N, C-alpha and C positions, 0 to 999 in steps of 0.2 A: 680541380687540379690538386694532386697530392704533392707536397713538398718534402723531399728527402734531404736532410741536412748531413753532408759528409764533412769529416774533419780527420786530421791526423797525418796527412801527407807531408812530404818535405824532402830534404837532402840528407843522405846518409852514406857512409862509406860501405864498401863491399864487406859483407860479413855482419853488418849491423842489423838492427831491428826497428820496425815501426808498427804501430797499431792504428788501423783505420776504423772510424766509427761512422755509422749511418743511422741517423735518428729519424723515425717516422713520427707523425703526430701522436701524442700520448693516448688519445682516446679512439684512435682508428685501429681497432683490433681485428677488423676484417681484412686488413691489408697484410699480405704475406711478404715479409722481408725474405728474399729467396736466394740472393747470391751477389757475388762480386765479379765484375768483368774488368778488362783493361784494354787500352788501345795505345800502341806505340806509334810514333810518327811513321806514316807511310804504310801502316799495317791495318788489318781489319780488327774490329773489336772481338775479343776472345774471352771465353769463360775461364775464370780463375778458380772459383770455388762456389759450391751451391749448398744450400741447407733446406731440408724439407720442413713442413709444419711440425711433425713430431720430433725433429732434431737430427735426422739422418744427414750425413754430409758426403760430399763428393768433390774431388779435386782434380784439376788438370795435372797431367803427368809431370809437367815442368815445375810444379810447386809442391807436389806431394812430399810430406815429411818436413817441409820448411814452413808452410803456412797453415794456420788454423782458423776456420770460420766458426763463429758461435754467436749466440743471440741471448739477449736479456729481455725476456718477454714482458716483464714488469715495466721496463723502461721503453719497450717497443723500439729497441736499438739492436743493430747487428754490427758485428765487429769482424775485422780480419787482422789477426796477429801474424806478422811477417817476420820471420827470423832467417838468418843466413842469407841476407839479400845479395843478389848478384847484379852487375851492371845491366844484364839483359832483362831484369825486372823493371827497368825504367819505363814508365808509361803513365798515362792518366788512368786512374782507377775509378770505376763507376759502380755504385750499388744499384741493385735492381729489386723491384718489388712488383707484385701483381695482385689482382683480385678478380674474382669471377662475378660479373654482373651481366647475365645473359651470354656473355662471351668473356674471354680473358682480356683484361686491360693491363698494360705494362707501364711502369713508372721508373724513372731513372733519377739518380742523384746528379748534382751539377758537375761531378768529377773532381778528383783531387790528384795533384801531380806528385808522383813518387820518382825521385831521381837518385840513382845509386852510382856513386863514383868509384872508380877502380883504384 
């Protein structure tokens, strides 16, 4: 079982910023840190941002221009820089990783709460 350690959530006022971190085991370089998802109360989990192995990025329309996903491969850590936060960004944020072993295996962080007050 892979343990992904998330940190960085919290309470912030609208317009503020937060940076989320997702750390994978330092020596597990076959694991692909691939994206951030979020789930608000009563809603389904949705993709926020994704990053490919070479570093290409993709964002949900609702965060484009405000959030940035990036990765520090030496630390095996993925980040989500969130700027210009809005109350509707309030959710539990989860990092996602996967690896291919005969088939794709998915791994999730424990989730970190982000609350944006108006």
